[in-house]
C-alpha positions, 0 to 999 in steps of 0.5 A: 665676270665675278671672276674678272673683278677678283683678278682686277681686285688682286692685282690692285691690291698687288700696286697699292702694297708694292706702293706703300712698300716703297717697290714701285715710286716715280716723279717729276721733280726740279730743281732750280739756281738763282745766281745774281749779278755777275759781270763780266768784263775785259779783253780774255775775262771770263766767270767760273763758278761751282755749281753744286746742287747735292746739298739742296733739299730736293735733289738729297731726297732723289739723288739715289733713284734718279732716272733722268734729266728730262730737261734742263731750262733757264731765264735769264737777263744781261745787260750789255754796256759795252755799246757793241753788239755780242755774244753771251756763251756759257761752257761746262766742265765737268767738276774733276777739270783741272779747267778753274778760273785761272785757266785762259779763255782760249783754254775754257774754249778747247777745253769745255764744252759749249751749252749757251749760245746768246746774242747781246743787243749793243747796249740795253737789256738782253731777256731770254724766257723759259720756253725760248732757252730751250732754241739758244740751248746746245750740246744738251746730252751733256749738260745733262749728264752734268747735271745727273752728278751734281756738279759740274764748273762753269764757264760765263764769257762774250764771243768779242771784244771789248766785253763788257756785261753783266748776268742780271740774273739767271734763273736755271731749272733742271727737271728729272724724273727718279723714280725706284 
């Protein structure tokens, strides 16, 4: 029994030493982004912006040690003003893609990856909570791969015309595991 206690003591001391010098360090971290009040209107319009979390404190602290993007979820409020039921779609593309605000809607649909599909009531506000967000996400592996790089292009549009809705707010939550 004394020999067994001695071995566990050595193992514990070794692991503690490794942990203290940083050889074994891992954890789960959350990077969140809040976007507010962006309109999507017209027949061939979409909202475009570059997502860049590379200056986020959590990201910069752990970017070199990211092991996995565990999950991507969101919380969303959208107001449809058109009086016509519609679908809110989001697409992503690598930051190096030639797609941008000057591209056509059909170019974005053909060249980017659809990651979100949410039905909108004819008039009024639609809310999607974090727990429900996972049922609306598509191509999650592509989204995770782009999120791992910290930068990508984002496009928001509707499936049908006329388009007249505003994304009142969207909170995107990226959960990642980092370790050395």
